FIDO-659760 format. One record per residue (C-alpha): residue number from 1; x, y, z; residue in three letters. Coordinates in nm, 3 decimals, padded with zeros to 5 digits. Example, Ala and Ser with C-alpha at 12.3 -4.5 7.8 and 13.67 -1.06 7.14 Angstrom:
REM residues 2
R    k       c1       c2       c3    r
R    1   01.230  -00.450   00.780  Ala
R    2   01.367  -00.106   00.714  Ser
END
This chain:
REM residues 571
R    k       c1       c2       c3    r
R    1  -03.318   01.727  -01.288  Met
R    2  -03.672   01.594  -01.307  Val
R    3  -03.809   01.956  -01.370  Gln
R    4  -03.556   02.017  -01.607  Leu
R    5  -03.641   01.714  -01.778  Thr
R    6  -04.009   01.780  -01.787  Arg
R    7  -03.936   02.105  -01.960  Ser
R    8  -03.702   01.950  -02.228  Ile
R    9  -03.995   01.713  -02.289  Leu
R   10  -04.236   02.012  -02.336  Ser
R   11  -04.011   02.142  -02.585  Gln
R   12  -03.951   01.832  -02.772  Lys
R   13  -04.322   01.733  -02.780  Tyr
R   14  -04.540   02.050  -02.794  Pro
R   15  -04.869   01.860  -02.669  Thr
R   16  -04.683   01.706  -02.371  Phe
R   17  -04.820   01.950  -02.136  Lys
R   18  -05.196   01.907  -02.238  Glu
R   19  -05.196   01.536  -02.336  Cys
R   20  -04.936   01.386  -02.109  Gly
R   21  -04.786   01.043  -02.200  Phe
R   22  -05.008   01.046  -02.517  Glu
R   23  -04.777   01.277  -02.682  Ala
R   24  -04.499   01.024  -02.646  Leu
R   25  -04.644   00.746  -02.768  Val
R   26  -04.592   00.775  -03.154  Glu
R   27  -04.190   00.847  -03.095  Ser
R   28  -04.101   00.743  -02.702  Pro
R   29  -03.798   00.906  -02.572  Pro
R   30  -03.485   00.729  -02.512  Val
R   31  -03.213   00.808  -02.248  Phe
R   32  -02.861   00.685  -02.253  Tyr
R   33  -02.608   00.631  -02.006  Ala
R   34  -02.293   00.393  -01.945  Ser
R   35  -02.219   00.362  -01.564  Ser
R   36  -02.442   00.170  -01.335  Glu
R   37  -02.483   00.463  -01.129  Asp
R   38  -02.602   00.694  -01.390  Ala
R   39  -02.834   00.423  -01.515  Ile
R   40  -03.006   00.419  -01.166  Lys
R   41  -03.026   00.781  -01.181  Tyr
R   42  -03.209   00.821  -01.524  Leu
R   43  -03.420   00.517  -01.399  Gln
R   44  -03.526   00.749  -01.078  Ser
R   45  -03.603   01.034  -01.337  Ile
R   46  -03.843   00.796  -01.545  Cys
R   47  -04.036   00.688  -01.253  Gln
R   48  -04.097   01.060  -01.117  Ser
R   49  -04.225   01.130  -01.494  Leu
R   50  -04.442   00.824  -01.508  Gly
R   51  -04.215   00.673  -01.799  Leu
R   52  -04.116   00.312  -01.828  Pro
R   53  -03.765   00.185  -01.706  Leu
R   54  -03.716   00.040  -02.065  Lys
R   55  -03.663   00.402  -02.174  Ser
R   56  -03.315   00.417  -02.026  Val
R   57  -03.066   00.206  -02.261  Arg
R   58  -02.696   00.100  -02.140  Thr
R   59  -02.418   00.225  -02.373  Val
R   60  -02.112  -00.025  -02.340  Pro
R   61  -01.765   00.119  -02.204  Ser
R   62  -01.487   00.131  -02.429  Asp
R   63  -01.331  -00.199  -02.424  Ala
R   64  -01.033  -00.083  -02.594  Thr
R   65  -00.911   00.152  -02.316  Ile
R   66  -00.697  -00.046  -02.027  Glu
R   67  -00.884   00.036  -01.669  Phe
R   68  -01.096   00.320  -01.821  Glu
R   69  -01.474   00.302  -01.825  Gln
R   70  -01.560   00.546  -02.065  Lys
R   71  -01.877   00.544  -02.278  Met
R   72  -01.815   00.368  -02.627  Asn
R   73  -01.922   00.676  -02.867  Thr
R   74  -01.934   00.389  -03.155  Asp
R   75  -02.176   00.185  -02.964  Ala
R   76  -02.386   00.473  -02.846  Leu
R   77  -02.430   00.613  -03.232  Ala
R   78  -02.538   00.237  -03.329  Ser
R   79  -02.811   00.227  -03.038  Leu
R   80  -02.932   00.586  -03.159  Met
R   81  -02.989   00.442  -03.504  Glu
R   82  -03.136   00.159  -03.372  Glu
R   83  -03.389   00.357  -03.198  Asp
R   84  -03.462   00.577  -03.499  Lys
R   85  -03.542   00.262  -03.711  Val
R   86  -03.783   00.165  -03.424  Ala
R   87  -03.963   00.512  -03.436  Asn
R   88  -03.800   00.619  -03.125  Lys
R   89  -03.649   00.939  -03.010  Ser
R   90  -03.310   00.985  -02.895  Pro
R   91  -03.415   01.220  -02.613  Phe
R   92  -03.095   01.255  -02.334  Leu
R   93  -02.745   01.133  -02.289  Val
R   94  -02.598   01.145  -01.922  Leu
R   95  -02.216   01.162  -01.970  Ala
R   96  -01.965   01.130  -01.676  Asp
R   97  -01.696   01.382  -01.595  Thr
R   98  -01.566   01.233  -01.300  Gly
R   99  -01.892   01.110  -01.137  Trp
R  100  -01.776   00.756  -01.096  Arg
R  101  -01.513   00.621  -00.822  Val
R  102  -01.248   00.622  -01.075  Ser
R  103  -01.274   00.957  -01.215  Gly
R  104  -01.298   00.872  -01.574  Gln
R  105  -01.436   01.135  -01.830  Cys
R  106  -01.633   01.038  -02.134  Asp
R  107  -01.536   01.176  -02.455  Ser
R  108  -01.715   01.556  -02.475  Leu
R  109  -01.647   01.646  -02.821  Gln
R  110  -01.779   01.320  -02.966  Ser
R  111  -02.109   01.297  -02.750  Leu
R  112  -02.162   01.677  -02.882  Arg
R  113  -02.152   01.550  -03.216  Gln
R  114  -02.370   01.270  -03.178  Leu
R  115  -02.633   01.486  -02.976  Cys
R  116  -02.636   01.737  -03.223  Asn
R  117  -02.661   01.491  -03.521  Gln
R  118  -02.993   01.312  -03.364  His
R  119  -03.127   01.602  -03.177  Gly
R  120  -03.052   01.471  -02.800  Ala
R  121  -02.994   01.675  -02.512  Trp
R  122  -02.634   01.631  -02.331  Leu
R  123  -02.605   01.641  -01.961  His
R  124  -02.281   01.617  -01.773  Leu
R  125  -02.246   01.533  -01.406  Lys
R  126  -01.909   01.505  -01.211  Gly
R  127  -01.635   01.689  -01.061  His
R  128  -01.462   01.804  -01.369  Ala
R  129  -01.726   02.033  -01.478  Val
R  130  -01.584   02.272  -01.206  Ser
R  131  -01.303   02.325  -01.488  Ile
R  132  -01.566   02.567  -01.665  Phe
R  133  -01.501   02.805  -01.409  Ser
R  134  -01.122   02.781  -01.479  Gln
R  135  -01.135   02.834  -01.857  Ser
R  136  -01.381   02.905  -02.112  Ser
R  137  -01.459   02.614  -02.386  Leu
R  138  -01.576   02.671  -02.720  Ser
R  139  -01.979   02.665  -02.746  Met
R  140  -01.915   02.368  -03.015  Ser
R  141  -01.849   02.145  -02.734  Val
R  142  -02.039   02.308  -02.445  Met
R  143  -02.307   02.077  -02.291  Pro
R  144  -02.684   02.152  -02.314  Asp
R  145  -02.672   02.131  -01.910  Ser
R  146  -02.426   02.022  -01.603  Phe
R  147  -02.492   01.941  -01.245  Ser
R  148  -02.309   02.154  -00.965  Ile
R  149  -02.255   02.003  -00.615  Asp
R  150  -02.122   02.313  -00.424  Leu
R  151  -02.197   02.130  -00.121  Ser
R  152  -01.955   01.846  -00.160  Thr
R  153  -01.660   02.085  -00.352  Trp
R  154  -01.679   02.344  -00.075  Tyr
R  155  -01.779   02.138   00.233  Gly
R  156  -02.082   02.326   00.334  Ile
R  157  -02.359   02.115   00.448  Leu
R  158  -02.753   02.211   00.329  Gly
R  159  -02.652   02.372   00.007  Leu
R  160  -02.922   02.275  -00.273  Pro
R  161  -02.771   02.114  -00.584  Pro
R  162  -02.748   02.360  -00.876  Val
R  163  -02.815   02.277  -01.253  Ile
R  164  -02.696   02.501  -01.533  Leu
R  165  -02.853   02.471  -01.878  His
R  166  -02.874   02.656  -02.183  Lys
R  167  -03.210   02.863  -02.264  Lys
R  168  -03.492   02.665  -02.383  Leu
R  169  -03.747   02.806  -02.628  Asn
R  170  -04.044   02.776  -02.369  Asp
R  171  -03.869   02.887  -02.097  Cys
R  172  -04.139   03.127  -02.002  Asp
R  173  -04.410   02.876  -01.993  Asp
R  174  -04.163   02.593  -01.821  Ala
R  175  -04.094   02.814  -01.521  Leu
R  176  -04.450   02.918  -01.494  Glu
R  177  -04.519   02.525  -01.478  Tyr
R  178  -04.197   02.500  -01.222  Phe
R  179  -04.372   02.753  -01.002  Ser
R  180  -04.685   02.521  -00.929  Glu
R  181  -04.461   02.219  -00.832  Ile
R  182  -04.118   02.341  -00.720  Ser
R  183  -04.027   02.408  -00.345  Glu
R  184  -04.054   02.748  -00.177  Pro
R  185  -03.809   03.024  -00.332  Lys
R  186  -03.645   03.067  -00.001  Phe
R  187  -03.465   02.733  -00.060  Ser
R  188  -03.202   02.897  -00.279  Ile
R  189  -03.118   03.149   00.030  Leu
R  190  -02.850   02.921   00.175  Pro
R  191  -02.686   02.886  -00.140  Leu
R  192  -02.684   03.271  -00.218  Trp
R  193  -02.585   03.376   00.139  Ala
R  194  -02.269   03.118   00.101  Ser
R  195  -02.167   03.242  -00.248  Leu
R  196  -02.199   03.618  -00.092  Met
R  197  -02.000   03.528   00.201  Ser
R  198  -01.715   03.348   00.053  Ile
R  199  -01.681   03.547  -00.267  Gly
R  200  -01.585   03.424  -00.613  Phe
R  201  -01.209   03.478  -00.568  Glu
R  202  -01.202   03.225  -00.298  Asp
R  203  -01.450   02.977  -00.463  Leu
R  204  -01.227   03.008  -00.764  His
R  205  -00.889   02.917  -00.553  Lys
R  206  -01.083   02.600  -00.386  Arg
R  207  -01.141   02.444  -00.727  Leu
R  208  -00.801   02.525  -00.832  Leu
R  209  -00.620   02.388  -00.523  Tyr
R  210  -00.807   02.064  -00.583  Cys
R  211  -00.695   02.033  -00.942  Phe
R  212  -00.353   02.121  -00.822  Glu
R  213  -00.364   01.850  -00.541  Ser
R  214  -00.469   01.579  -00.759  Cys
R  215  -00.205   01.662  -01.014  Glu
R  216   00.057   01.635  -00.734  Arg
R  217  -00.091   01.319  -00.609  Met
R  218  -00.090   01.179  -00.957  Trp
R  219   00.293   01.270  -01.012  Arg
R  220   00.377   01.108  -00.661  Ile
R  221   00.207   00.772  -00.743  Val
R  222   00.323   00.737  -01.077  Ser
R  223   00.700   00.731  -00.973  Lys
R  224   00.647   00.375  -00.832  Tyr
R  225   00.645   00.075  -01.046  Pro
R  226   00.464  -00.124  -00.786  Cys
R  227   00.161   00.108  -00.785  Leu
R  228  -00.117   00.063  -01.063  Arg
R  229  -00.289   00.376  -01.125  Ile
R  230  -00.649   00.296  -01.258  Leu
R  231  -00.780   00.653  -01.280  Ser
R  232  -00.762   00.898  -01.558  Gln
R  233  -00.418   01.027  -01.621  Ala
R  234  -00.314   01.385  -01.728  Pro
R  235  -00.222   01.472  -02.079  Ser
R  236   00.072   01.260  -02.186  Gly
R  237   00.248   01.542  -02.353  Asp
R  238   00.231   01.810  -02.066  Asp
R  239   00.343   01.594  -01.753  Leu
R  240   00.622   01.826  -01.706  His
R  241   00.444   02.138  -01.672  Leu
R  242   00.251   02.269  -01.361  Ser
R  243  -00.115   02.291  -01.365  Phe
R  244  -00.146   02.656  -01.380  Glu
R  245   00.088   02.619  -01.694  Glu
R  246  -00.136   02.351  -01.836  Phe
R  247  -00.427   02.546  -01.764  Leu
R  248  -00.313   02.863  -01.952  Ser
R  249  -00.182   02.631  -02.271  Lys
R  250  -00.510   02.473  -02.301  His
R  251  -00.766   02.728  -02.149  Ser
R  252  -00.955   02.714  -02.473  Glu
R  253  -00.904   02.353  -02.569  Ser
R  254  -01.203   02.124  -02.651  Glu
R  255  -01.028   01.846  -02.492  Ser
R  256  -00.938   01.994  -02.133  Ile
R  257  -01.215   01.848  -01.962  Ile
R  258  -01.087   01.510  -02.083  Glu
R  259  -00.721   01.589  -01.954  Ser
R  260  -00.789   01.698  -01.583  Val
R  261  -00.778   01.464  -01.308  Val
R  262  -01.026   01.484  -01.033  Thr
R  263  -00.922   01.209  -00.855  Cys
R  264  -00.631   00.930  -00.776  Val
R  265  -00.702   00.556  -00.765  Leu
R  266  -00.423   00.336  -00.716  Phe
R  267  -00.337   00.012  -00.541  Gln
R  268  -00.034  -00.216  -00.484  Phe
R  269   00.011  -00.482  -00.761  Thr
R  270   00.302  -00.755  -00.837  Pro
R  271   00.560  -00.666  -01.062  Asp
R  272   00.452  -00.671  -01.453  Asn
R  273   00.100  -00.733  -01.339  Phe
R  274  -00.158  -00.718  -01.637  Ser
R  275  -00.461  -00.889  -01.516  Glu
R  276  -00.755  -00.688  -01.371  Ser
R  277  -00.805  -00.843  -01.025  Ala
R  278  -00.520  -00.875  -00.805  Val
R  279  -00.468  -01.195  -00.578  Pro
R  280  -00.632  -01.207  -00.242  Ser
R  281  -00.321  -01.143  -00.073  Asp
R  282  -00.259  -00.828  -00.210  Tyr
R  283  -00.620  -00.719  -00.141  Asn
R  284  -00.499  -00.741   00.242  Lys
R  285  -00.182  -00.557   00.173  Leu
R  286  -00.377  -00.274  -00.003  Asn
R  287  -00.599  -00.251   00.284  Ser
R  288  -00.306  -00.241   00.550  Trp
R  289  -00.154   00.030   00.336  Leu
R  290  -00.492   00.229   00.321  Gly
R  291  -00.514   00.185   00.722  Gln
R  292  -00.163   00.317   00.747  Ile
R  293  -00.173   00.591   00.551  Leu
R  294  -00.495   00.701   00.708  Gln
R  295  -00.317   00.678   01.055  Arg
R  296  -00.010   00.838   00.991  Asp
R  297  -00.136   01.077   00.727  Met
R  298  -00.429   01.229   00.865  Pro
R  299  -00.439   01.533   00.661  Met
R  300  -00.438   01.347   00.328  Ile
R  301  -00.794   01.208   00.286  Ser
R  302  -00.709   00.837   00.167  Ile
R  303  -01.026   00.614   00.098  Gln
R  304  -00.968   00.237   00.058  Tyr
R  305  -01.294   00.074  -00.093  Leu
R  306  -01.361  -00.267  -00.297  Ser
R  307  -01.391  -00.196  -00.663  Leu
R  308  -01.495  -00.446  -00.906  Lys
R  309  -01.321  -00.648  -01.080  Pro
R  310  -00.998  -00.496  -00.928  Phe
R  311  -01.034  -00.565  -00.565  Gly
R  312  -00.904  -00.328  -00.255  Ile
R  313  -00.811   00.021  -00.404  Val
R  314  -00.681   00.348  -00.253  Leu
R  315  -00.869   00.671  -00.378  Arg
R  316  -00.742   01.020  -00.310  Tyr
R  317  -01.052   01.300  -00.423  Cys
R  318  -00.969   01.659  -00.272  Pro
R  319  -01.331   01.734  -00.434  Phe
R  320  -01.498   01.531  -00.163  Glu
R  321  -01.271   01.625   00.130  Ser
R  322  -01.028   01.917   00.125  Lys
R  323  -00.717   02.019  -00.085  Pro
R  324  -00.377   01.977   00.046  Asn
R  325  -00.051   02.186   00.073  Leu
R  326   00.238   02.091  -00.109  Pro
R  327   00.438   02.052   00.200  Glu
R  328   00.153   01.785   00.291  Asp
R  329   00.202   01.591  -00.037  Cys
R  330   00.583   01.588   00.024  Glu
R  331   00.512   01.427   00.360  Lys
R  332   00.263   01.193   00.201  Phe
R  333   00.540   01.099  -00.038  Ser
R  334   00.800   01.012   00.208  Ile
R  335   00.545   00.807   00.411  Cys
R  336   00.421   00.614   00.091  Leu
R  337   00.799   00.517   00.002  Glu
R  338   00.851   00.374   00.344  Gln
R  339   00.520   00.176   00.362  Gln
R  340   00.603   00.068   00.012  Leu
R  341   00.930  -00.073   00.109  Glu
R  342   00.769  -00.275   00.367  Ile
R  343   00.540  -00.394   00.146  Leu
R  344   00.789  -00.528  -00.088  Thr
R  345   01.000  -00.688   00.170  Ala
R  346   00.709  -00.859   00.304  Thr
R  347   00.616  -00.975  -00.050  Val
R  348   00.988  -01.109  -00.115  Gly
R  349   01.013  -01.281   00.202  Tyr
R  350   00.662  -01.463   00.191  Lys
R  351   00.782  -01.761  -00.018  Gln
R  352   01.098  -01.822   00.219  Thr
R  353   00.886  -01.806   00.515  Phe
R  354   00.661  -02.045   00.385  Ile
R  355   00.914  -02.281   00.299  Asn
R  356   01.124  -02.268   00.626  Leu
R  357   00.803  -02.335   00.824  Val
R  358   00.709  -02.642   00.620  Asn
R  359   01.059  -02.775   00.629  Ser
R  360   01.047  -02.733   01.045  Ser
R  361   00.935  -03.061   01.222  Glu
R  362   00.764  -02.842   01.511  Cys
R  363   00.611  -02.567   01.322  Leu
R  364   00.306  -02.553   01.132  Gln
R  365   00.172  -02.278   00.860  Leu
R  366  -00.171  -02.138   00.973  Val
R  367  -00.387  -01.951   00.699  Glu
R  368  -00.535  -01.627   00.830  Met
R  369  -00.799  -01.468   00.579  Glu
R  370  -00.779  -01.115   00.718  Ser
R  371  -00.414  -01.083   00.809  Trp
R  372  -00.158  -00.878   00.569  Ala
R  373   00.185  -00.990   00.728  Gly
R  374   00.401  -01.280   00.683  Leu
R  375   00.136  -01.529   00.823  Gly
R  376   00.084  -01.741   01.139  Gly
R  377   00.302  -02.037   01.270  Val
R  378   00.162  -02.290   01.550  Arg
R  379   00.406  -02.469   01.732  Tyr
R  380   00.318  -02.853   01.799  Ile
R  381   00.556  -03.068   02.004  Pro
R  382   00.711  -03.352   01.827  Val
R  383   00.538  -03.665   01.884  Gly
R  384   00.276  -03.505   02.155  Ser
R  385  -00.081  -03.612   02.202  Asn
R  386  -00.206  -03.291   02.328  Tyr
R  387  -00.534  -03.194   02.247  Ser
R  388  -00.652  -02.884   02.047  Asn
R  389  -00.748  -02.677   02.375  Asp
R  390  -00.389  -02.771   02.535  Glu
R  391  -00.190  -02.670   02.216  Leu
R  392  -00.396  -02.346   02.213  Asn
R  393  -00.278  -02.298   02.579  Lys
R  394   00.089  -02.371   02.488  Leu
R  395   00.081  -02.149   02.188  Asn
R  396  -00.084  -01.839   02.408  Thr
R  397   00.211  -01.885   02.644  Gln
R  398   00.454  -01.892   02.368  Leu
R  399   00.348  -01.570   02.241  Val
R  400   00.347  -01.424   02.597  Glu
R  401   00.717  -01.526   02.635  Gln
R  402   00.814  -01.414   02.286  Leu
R  403   00.635  -01.050   02.356  Arg
R  404   00.895  -00.997   02.646  Asn
R  405   01.178  -01.041   02.345  Thr
R  406   01.001  -00.857   02.072  Asp
R  407   00.666  -00.665   02.079  Ala
R  408   00.623  -00.751   01.697  Ala
R  409   00.515  -01.092   01.794  Phe
R  410   00.126  -01.134   01.859  Ser
R  411  -00.154  -01.367   01.914  Ile
R  412  -00.328  -01.497   01.594  Gly
R  413  -00.633  -01.714   01.515  Glu
R  414  -00.665  -01.945   01.223  Gly
R  415  -00.969  -02.011   01.024  Ser
R  416  -01.046  -02.333   01.235  Asp
R  417  -01.006  -02.121   01.564  Asn
R  418  -00.651  -02.224   01.634  Thr
R  419  -00.409  -02.003   01.809  Val
R  420  -00.090  -01.957   01.662  Cys
R  421   00.195  -01.691   01.669  Val
R  422   00.139  -01.415   01.422  Arg
R  423   00.418  -01.266   01.213  Phe
R  424   00.343  -00.897   01.091  Gly
R  425   00.507  -00.675   00.824  Met
R  426   00.890  -00.681   00.798  Ile
R  427   01.139  -00.493   00.677  Thr
R  428   01.444  -00.580   00.423  Ser
R  429   01.649  -00.601   00.731  Glu
R  430   01.462  -00.861   00.900  Thr
R  431   01.598  -01.202   00.934  Asp
R  432   01.311  -01.445   00.911  Val
R  433   01.548  -01.755   00.978  Val
R  434   01.643  -01.587   01.306  Glu
R  435   01.281  -01.518   01.405  Leu
R  436   01.152  -01.879   01.330  Leu
R  437   01.478  -02.007   01.538  Arg
R  438   01.355  -01.817   01.823  Leu
R  439   01.022  -01.930   01.794  Val
R  440   01.138  -02.293   01.788  Glu
R  441   01.367  -02.237   02.095  Met
R  442   01.111  -02.067   02.316  Thr
R  443   00.867  -02.328   02.216  Gly
R  444   01.084  -02.607   02.340  Lys
R  445   01.162  -02.421   02.667  Glu
R  446   00.785  -02.387   02.697  Gln
R  447   00.746  -02.763   02.592  Glu
R  448   01.028  -02.872   02.872  Glu
R  449   00.826  -02.657   03.139  Ser
R  450   00.502  -02.810   03.071  Trp
R  451   00.681  -03.160   03.094  Lys
R  452   00.808  -03.063   03.434  Tyr
R  453   00.470  -02.939   03.525  Ile
R  454   00.311  -03.286   03.414  Asp
R  455   00.564  -03.489   03.620  Thr
R  456   00.522  -03.285   03.953  Met
R  457   00.165  -03.324   03.905  Ala
R  458   00.176  -03.695   03.857  Glu
R  459   00.405  -03.693   04.189  Val
R  460   00.162  -03.490   04.374  Val
R  461  -00.142  -03.713   04.257  Lys
R  462   00.036  -04.061   04.370  Lys
R  463   00.150  -03.864   04.703  Gly
R  464  -00.196  -03.754   04.765  Ile
R  465  -00.342  -04.134   04.710  Glu
R  466  -00.059  -04.259   04.933  Ala
R  467  -00.132  -04.012   05.218  Ala
R  468  -00.509  -04.098   05.166  Thr
R  469  -00.450  -04.460   05.227  Leu
R  470  -00.212  -04.409   05.512  Asp
R  471  -00.467  -04.161   05.705  Leu
R  472  -00.716  -04.408   05.643  Gln
R  473  -00.550  -04.720   05.736  Lys
R  474  -00.433  -04.524   06.070  Glu
R  475  -00.822  -04.407   06.160  Ser
R  476  -00.912  -04.782   06.132  Glu
R  477  -00.641  -04.866   06.383  Asp
R  478  -00.723  -04.630   06.615  Lys
R  479  -01.096  -04.707   06.600  Leu
R  480  -01.023  -05.063   06.713  Trp
R  481  -00.775  -04.947   06.973  Gln
R  482  -00.995  -04.714   07.145  Glu
R  483  -01.290  -04.913   07.090  Gly
R  484  -01.610  -04.864   06.883  Ile
R  485  -01.812  -04.753   07.181  Leu
R  486  -01.629  -04.425   07.214  Arg
R  487  -01.754  -04.319   06.882  His
R  488  -02.122  -04.370   06.929  Val
R  489  -02.293  -04.049   06.982  Pro
R  490  -02.401  -03.956   07.358  Val
R  491  -02.300  -04.287   07.471  Phe
R  492  -01.932  -04.235   07.376  Gly
R  493  -01.912  -03.916   07.600  Ser
R  494  -02.014  -04.136   07.911  Leu
R  495  -01.734  -04.396   07.808  Val
R  496  -01.474  -04.125   07.767  Asn
R  497  -01.566  -03.973   08.136  Trp
R  498  -01.581  -04.312   08.279  Trp
R  499  -01.249  -04.423   08.100  Ser
R  500  -01.043  -04.136   07.971  Pro
R  501  -00.813  -04.210   07.655  Val
R  502  -00.443  -04.247   07.727  Asn
R  503  -00.247  -03.953   07.583  Lys
R  504   00.037  -04.186   07.521  Glu
R  505  -00.101  -04.524   07.388  Pro
R  506   00.074  -04.861   07.392  Ile
R  507   00.374  -04.890   07.186  Asn
R  508   00.448  -04.501   07.176  Gly
R  509   00.149  -04.448   06.921  Ser
R  510   00.060  -04.068   06.951  Thr
R  511  -00.282  -04.116   06.741  Gly
R  512  -00.333  -04.024   06.372  Ile
R  513  -00.043  -03.847   06.227  Lys
R  514  -00.062  -03.578   05.898  Gly
R  515   00.144  -03.653   05.607  Arg
R  516   00.376  -03.426   05.407  Ser
R  517   00.500  -03.473   05.044  Leu
R  518   00.862  -03.422   05.003  Asn
R  519   00.848  -03.289   04.640  Leu
R  520   01.237  -03.327   04.577  Ala
R  521   01.236  -03.704   04.699  Ala
R  522   00.884  -03.803   04.581  Gly
R  523   00.812  -03.946   04.915  Val
R  524   00.529  -03.909   05.157  Val
R  525   00.651  -03.840   05.503  Glu
R  526   00.489  -03.797   05.873  Ser
R  527   00.437  -03.475   06.034  Thr
R  528   00.476  -03.615   06.348  Glu
R  529   00.830  -03.449   06.421  Asn
R  530   00.699  -03.104   06.288  Ile
R  531   00.431  -03.087   06.548  Tyr
R  532   00.584  -03.274   06.828  Lys
R  533   00.946  -03.158   06.827  Tyr
R  534   00.870  -02.821   06.624  His
R  535   01.130  -02.886   06.369  Met
R  536   01.133  -03.012   06.031  Gln
R  537   01.282  -03.346   06.004  Asn
R  538   01.469  -03.294   05.657  Leu
R  539   01.724  -03.522   05.478  Pro
R  540   02.087  -03.408   05.558  Pro
R  541   02.231  -03.173   05.306  Ser
R  542   02.592  -03.181   05.192  Pro
R  543   02.783  -02.942   05.428  Gln
R  544   03.001  -02.677   05.213  Pro
R  545   03.370  -02.744   05.218  Ser
R  546   03.542  -02.503   05.452  Ile
R  547   03.937  -02.446   05.421  Thr
R  548   04.079  -02.564   05.775  Pro
R  549   04.227  -02.249   05.963  Ser
R  550   04.438  -02.236   06.284  Pro
R  551   04.160  -02.105   06.457  Ser
R  552   03.788  -01.951   06.434  Leu
R  553   03.645  -01.648   06.634  Tyr
R  554   03.273  -01.741   06.719  Ile
R  555   03.120  -01.456   06.922  Asn
R  556   03.443  -01.300   07.009  Gly
R  557   03.609  -01.630   07.155  Ala
R  558   03.898  -01.814   07.021  Asn
R  559   03.846  -02.176   06.926  Val
R  560   04.084  -02.411   06.851  Ser
R  561   04.053  -02.689   06.546  Asn
R  562   04.025  -02.954   06.765  Glu
R  563   03.679  -02.822   06.887  Ser
R  564   03.539  -02.711   06.565  Gln
R  565   03.371  -03.037   06.500  Ser
R  566   03.149  -03.002   06.832  Glu
R  567   03.048  -02.647   06.737  Leu
R  568   02.962  -02.727   06.374  Ser
R  569   02.593  -02.810   06.421  Pro
R  570   02.550  -02.475   06.568  Ser
R  571   02.728  -02.292   06.316  Leu
END
């Protein structure tokens, strides 16, 4: 493009080749573009040619067209008139034909008239220029040049970009000048080899499939009122026609390049929504929808991106990926309808969910910035004084218990690092009231379990303290009974040899006994019976009632009723 621009300058300013920038002083050239990408593109060209950045002027978009970013031709005409009055020369207009994300196409017919009137060069860039291979436009609306990106259209890496332009008056001089600065001639070899290998017919079909895929996708998306289409729509009078019928009908029309669809840009919005930017919650929903479509329909290349000022949008462009067959589009339509039902149900139950949580005594609503589902709730026991860490642990255990019932529950985290129960997307059959009731019931069970554990912990703590005091007291008693000299190192061994300790001290004491804690009764007991008699001294338990019978058979012996009481312990 830099080489082409240099050649156009040489044609418009005959002394440019010899004098350079001095030839431009009397009437500096001016470049015109509308989109931000096009402006940066022209500025890079000016930097390569040594031209000031102020040579590029921004043309406002057409504000009268909703959601469209077409170049305002009336504003362009005013800018050109101003530049002529300021002794400047309208030089080049960079028009968009599906170059931007939204796929909008500028008005080629109006731009062609303005460029002819002011002697400016018209250059097109975008996917819609591929329609030139499908139809023949009138020379009165043909641009002076346009860019072709075969590497993107056909998915072949390494192909150089191509610019087709009309013949220049000083073409021979320009080519001679190009030969001194251009790359070696064999750089075009990959492009030539690819075209020869694929063939014109296959290339023609490839582009035709791209247009047809966009047409089918646009028809699918336009069926749903909850989806807002931000990209260019097909001609309004020919929506009932297939793309081939439309192409044959408008094969020589001057406005065909403005009537084709090169990409489909859409987003999920509220009903009857008229503003540009959607609410923040809908950005989460559109992001979720894009991820689900990418996961469930990998054969359809769906992108989700942030586009000012609309927010998160979904984009389908087969020119940058691959065209899809009709059966793929049918599967996509079924999948899209299912996901839209889920989105609609989730949005419909959102306010009900919030009201139910706010009316609950033990549930608290938790805001999660990146979650597209119903939201998150945090279980907080009524009148509890738990710390934040304890509440996080309680809610973590609550989610683990709920997942045993329904795998739809998951652990969430709020903006203030609070753990909560996270509710995802739901269907129209989901009973939100029952789900929240399940959370409350499970939370109360966990709360009672925690109270029991706290009670047992207090019992164990008091039991340990009591056992420690008892053992300390017995140790002191044993020390006084045996004498202090027995516990002196070295000397105590001599005393023990001279006067051994009695194994059965006075008063039946057997030394220091261990302690056991009866959790059921909450009583600290001695372990003397366990180690001395090898039995557990448990409190008597109630005996099961047995209906008297005339006789019992024990080990094959007939025992009368009178002797049953004597044998009951052995039983």
